[in-house]
C-alpha positions as MATLAB code, in Angstrom:
seq = 'MTAAQIALPAKLRPLFIGRADVRAARGGRGSAKTRSFAKMTAVQGYRFGMSGEKGIILCARQFMNSLDDSSLEEIKRAIEEEPFLAEYYDVGDKYIKSRDGRISYAFAGLDRNIASVKSKGRILLCWVDEAEPVTEDAWRILEPTLREEGTDWNAELWVSWNPLRPNAPVEKRFANSKDPLIRCVTINWVDNPRFPDKLERQRNRDLEERPEQYDHIWEGGFLVVKEGAYYAK';
ca = [
       4.912   22.186   16.883;
       5.652   18.804   18.489;
       6.847   16.162   16.030;
       4.799   12.957   15.972;
       6.564    9.611   16.221;
       5.169    6.965   13.851;
       6.094    3.359   14.603;
       7.066    1.514   11.429;
       9.106   -1.632   10.832;
      12.732   -0.583   10.457;
      12.871   -1.964    6.931;
      10.080    0.373    5.810;
      11.367    3.597    7.354;
      13.846    4.487    4.572;
      11.121    3.834    1.989;
       9.199    6.900    3.125;
      12.171    9.264    3.244;
      13.332   11.365    0.324;
      11.994   11.933   -3.150;
      10.199    9.228   -5.127;
       7.622    8.689   -7.841;
       6.815    5.174   -6.625;
       7.163    3.652   -3.143;
       6.516   -0.089   -3.101;
       6.679   -3.014   -0.699;
       6.289   -6.703   -1.440;
       6.404   -9.739    0.800;
       4.601  -12.426    2.712;
       1.939  -12.487    5.361;
       2.424  -10.751    8.699;
       4.961   -8.187    7.508;
       2.847   -5.169    8.599;
       3.156   -3.617    5.152;
      -0.590   -3.051    4.694;
      -1.154   -1.377    8.068;
       2.025    0.664    7.622;
       0.985    1.911    4.181;
      -2.530    2.653    5.442;
      -1.141    4.772    8.263;
       1.343    6.567    6.062;
      -1.391    7.594    3.587;
      -3.079    9.363    6.500;
       0.213   10.929    7.578;
       0.856   12.122    4.049;
      -2.669   13.534    3.832;
      -2.075   15.351    7.116;
       1.140   16.840    5.730;
      -0.613   18.020    2.592;
      -3.509   19.508    4.510;
      -1.328   21.296    7.031;
       0.683   22.831    4.197;
      -2.497   24.120    2.543;
      -2.724   21.607   -0.313;
      -6.148   20.304   -1.328;
      -6.876   17.021   -3.067;
      -7.685   13.325   -3.019;
      -5.929   10.292   -1.626;
      -7.003    7.465   -3.918;
      -6.931    3.904   -2.577;
      -7.293    1.293   -5.283;
      -7.322   -2.448   -5.776;
      -7.765   -4.502   -8.885;
     -11.026   -5.964   -7.575;
     -13.423   -3.898   -5.473;
     -17.123   -4.602   -5.724;
     -17.976   -2.450   -2.701;
     -16.325   -0.518    0.123;
     -16.219   -3.797    2.045;
     -13.534   -4.902   -0.424;
     -11.517   -1.690   -0.053;
      -8.813   -0.451    2.296;
     -11.318    1.751    4.146;
     -11.419   -0.227    7.407;
      -7.656   -0.690    7.475;
      -7.135    3.055    7.151;
      -9.736    3.764    9.830;
      -7.914    1.524   12.309;
      -4.577    3.095   11.407;
      -5.978    6.586   12.038;
      -7.452    5.521   15.384;
      -3.992    4.438   16.565;
      -2.575    7.971   16.315;
      -4.250   10.755   18.338;
      -3.093   13.543   16.013;
      -4.556   11.713   13.002;
      -7.805   10.961   14.828;
      -8.084   14.661   15.627;
      -7.387   15.718   12.042;
      -9.707   13.327   10.195;
     -13.479   13.017   10.213;
     -14.091    9.279    9.913;
     -17.578    8.043    9.025;
     -19.059    4.692    8.140;
     -18.309    5.148    4.443;
     -15.900    8.057    4.228;
     -12.683    9.601    5.517;
     -11.998   13.302    5.101;
     -10.021   15.964    6.907;
     -11.891   18.285    9.221;
     -10.385   21.291    7.444;
     -11.981   20.167    4.160;
      -8.702   19.920    2.282;
      -8.155   16.145    2.060;
     -10.580   13.367    1.198;
     -10.192    9.668    0.499;
     -11.594    7.931   -2.574;
     -11.722    4.194   -3.283;
     -11.747    2.449   -6.660;
     -11.588   -0.976   -8.248;
      -9.302   -0.916  -11.256;
     -10.959   -3.818  -13.062;
     -14.254   -1.932  -13.495;
     -13.556    1.716  -12.748;
     -10.129    2.406  -14.210;
     -11.547    4.866  -16.738;
     -13.248    6.852  -13.972;
      -9.897    7.341  -12.235;
      -8.846    9.669  -15.053;
     -11.794   11.959  -14.304;
     -11.214   12.225  -10.566;
     -10.158   15.508   -9.032;
      -6.707   16.447   -7.869;
      -5.056   13.145   -6.879;
      -2.197   13.826   -4.483;
      -1.417   10.187   -3.719;
      -2.581    6.807   -4.971;
      -2.072    3.623   -2.959;
      -2.715    0.331   -4.743;
      -2.946   -2.519   -2.235;
      -3.107   -6.226   -3.125;
      -1.524   -5.158   -6.397;
      -0.354   -8.546   -7.689;
      -3.283   -9.048  -10.128;
      -3.312   -5.479  -11.472;
      -3.031   -5.626  -15.251;
      -0.522   -3.871  -17.455;
      -3.368   -1.930  -19.088;
      -4.459   -0.643  -15.676;
      -0.944    0.529  -14.803;
      -0.644    2.293  -18.176;
      -3.822    4.249  -17.477;
      -3.242    4.882  -13.789;
       0.332    6.159  -13.685;
      -0.121    9.154  -16.047;
      -3.076   10.391  -13.948;
      -0.651   11.131  -11.093;
       0.648   14.367  -12.507;
       0.101   16.886   -9.710;
       3.194   18.595   -8.338;
       4.241   21.523   -6.215;
       7.455   23.299   -5.365;
       8.806   20.455   -3.221;
       6.493   17.500   -3.936;
       4.830   15.487   -6.658;
       1.929   13.059   -6.710;
       3.168    9.582   -5.849;
       2.107    6.014   -6.481;
       2.362    3.610   -3.539;
       2.102   -0.119   -4.161;
       1.931   -3.145   -1.850;
       1.495   -6.800   -2.715;
       2.149  -10.436   -1.924;
       4.228  -12.009   -4.711;
       2.518  -14.722   -6.711;
       3.933  -14.826  -10.272;
       7.380  -13.731  -11.446;
       5.885  -12.362  -14.677;
       3.175  -10.268  -13.021;
       3.130   -6.660  -14.288;
       3.680   -5.336  -10.766;
       6.899   -7.352  -10.478;
       8.207   -6.204  -13.838;
       7.309   -2.556  -13.340;
       8.397   -1.990   -9.757;
      10.291   -4.878   -8.144;
      12.732   -5.112  -11.025;
      13.030   -1.408  -11.902;
      16.447    0.251  -11.948;
      14.936    3.755  -11.779;
      16.120    5.431   -8.533;
      12.735    7.157   -8.189;
      10.974    3.771   -8.126;
      11.802    2.488   -4.670;
      10.849   -1.045   -3.629;
      11.592   -3.194   -0.576;
      10.833   -6.807    0.253;
       9.534   -7.227    3.790;
       8.402  -10.348    5.637;
       7.195  -11.493    9.040;
      10.715  -11.508   10.493;
      10.914   -7.746    9.824;
       7.773   -7.017   11.864;
       8.691   -6.231   15.501;
       5.018   -6.593   16.457;
       4.453   -9.927   14.780;
       1.472  -11.406   16.695;
       1.709  -14.644   18.665;
      -1.388  -15.898   16.837;
       0.336  -15.563   13.476;
       3.489  -17.141   14.882;
       1.490  -20.248   15.760;
      -0.020  -20.298   12.264;
       3.378  -19.779   10.663;
       4.802  -22.766   12.504;
       1.818  -24.909   11.517;
       2.361  -24.031    7.872;
       6.069  -24.740    8.167;
       5.338  -28.160    9.647;
       2.204  -29.208    7.766;
       2.326  -27.270    4.471;
       6.028  -26.793    3.676;
       5.317  -26.601   -0.061;
       3.253  -23.427    0.538;
       5.277  -21.913    3.355;
       7.720  -19.857    1.271;
       4.910  -18.214   -0.686;
       2.716  -17.461    2.341;
       5.355  -16.216    4.761;
       8.622  -15.458    2.971;
       7.428  -13.597   -0.116;
       8.231  -16.415   -2.514;
       6.326  -17.104   -5.692;
       3.509  -19.625   -5.634;
       4.147  -23.280   -6.326;
       3.017  -23.924   -9.908;
       3.089  -27.688   -9.726;
       3.877  -30.186   -7.047;
       7.555  -30.094   -6.169;
       8.408  -27.038   -8.333;
       8.747  -23.362   -7.350;
       9.336  -20.125   -9.100;
      12.563  -18.799   -7.687;
      12.835  -15.263   -6.358;
];
């Protein structure tokens, strides 16, 4: 079998190697973390399916009123970029599932549907994107639902977010954890080798015209809470 080469920012590559319960990435705009996580969910689903495992890849956000608010389109585009993934997955307007019937995607908003997550089928992987506003109650319910495991794997939680508040539950739980199985990296635009020219122009405009917001938008800093004052990293 020919090994597929997946292009990821160098800073993210170690994140997806080795054992973990949680894999997390935080940072500013243009870092490629969302597209990278979207693609790696599909890669992980492919690995599970090819090894004979059956189950669900759950993609969650705190707020999701409809599929338009979900990660569905991002994952579709990520799958389209890789021929072996496009061949493996059946991608419809409102669904993604493997052609062998083993892997399917589900999407949930944690603010309204957190209780329903507990009743879902066999969750192999859960990716929470835009995780900054996720509440402590939601994390307490979500994490214990990821209990599936096999001989050389366990269900994992993946988390990605743009920092906003230093006291946010996502910061306390994952960014500041000392647990070696909770792995977290900070990644920004400078770490993205495919950073678009369009975003570079916008970045420079913000640096010139909105310097008080620049660190939060582009460098993963916390939001300004009052004029002239910042939360420090």
